[in-house]
N, C-alpha and C positions, 0 to 999 in steps of 0.2 A: 321596329324594323322587320322586314319580310325578307326570307330566304329566297334566293334567285339562282340561276345559272347564268354567269357572265359568259357570253359568247364572243370571241373576237375571229373576225375573218380577213385574211388578207389575200387578193385576188386581183387578176390583171384588170385594169379599168375599162377594159374592152367587154369584160362580163359583170360589170357593175350593176347594170340594169336588171340582169338575170338574176343576181343574188338579191336585190331590192325586191322583185316579184316574188322570189321564194319566201322572203320574209312576210310580206303582205298575205301570201298564199296560207302561210302556218299561224297568221294572226298575231304576229309580233307588232307591238304598239309603238314602238320608236326605236329608233337608231341614231347612231352619229357615224357621219361618213368623214373619212380624212383623204382626199385626193393626193395624188402626187406623192406617193411614200417611195422611198429608196431601199433597196436591201438585196441580200444575196440568199438564195435557196438552192435545191438541188438542180434547179434548172439555170443556175447562174446569177449572175449580178445584174439588177434591173436600174436603170439610171433614168432620171427625168429630163436628162438633156435634149432628148430626141423630141418631146412633146408628151402631152397627156396620153396620147395612143400606146406608148409604150412603156407606161409607168404602172403602179400598182395603187389599189385602194385599200385602206383599212376602215372595216366597219366593225362598230361596238354596239352591242345590244344585250338584252337580257331576256332570258325565258323565265316564266313565272311559275312554271310547273313541269313534270317529268313527261306529260303528253306532249306538250307544245315543243320541248327539247327534242324528243324522239322524232317528232315529225319534220323538225329543221334538219336533224341529222340524216334522215331518210332522203330528203329533198337534195340536200347539198352536197352529199357523198359522191354521186355521179358525176356532177359538174367538177367538183375538185379531181375526180380520178381523169377526166377527160383534159382540164385545161391547166391543172396544177393549182397551187394555192395551198394555204393552211386556214384551219378552223380550230381554235382552242376553246376550251368549256372549262370553266372553275365555278366553284361555290363562292357565292358571294352574299352580303347582306344589303338589301336595298332600304335606304333611310326614308320613310314615309314622310310626306310632307303635304 
C-alpha cells in the first residue's frame, strides 16, 4: 500500500471545468466526478430539480505527495473563497495493483 492524501471537492457544476483544469495543472493523475449532487451548506440548499446548471459536483482524487497537495490547496483556495464549496483532505492508503 502507498500512503496518499484523499481529496474530496464539492463545488457548483458551473465551476467543474475550472476545478478539473486545476487538477491537471498540479498533475493529479486521475479523479472521479459525480454530477448532480444535492446538499445543504452555508449558502443554503442545492437541489437538482432545476437542471444541472444549479447542482453541485463531487470530485474525488488523491495526491501522492505533500508538494502536489500543497499546490492543489494553493490553486483551489481562491476559487472556493470566490464561489463557495468545500475541499476535504484526509490521510488514506492506496492499494497498489
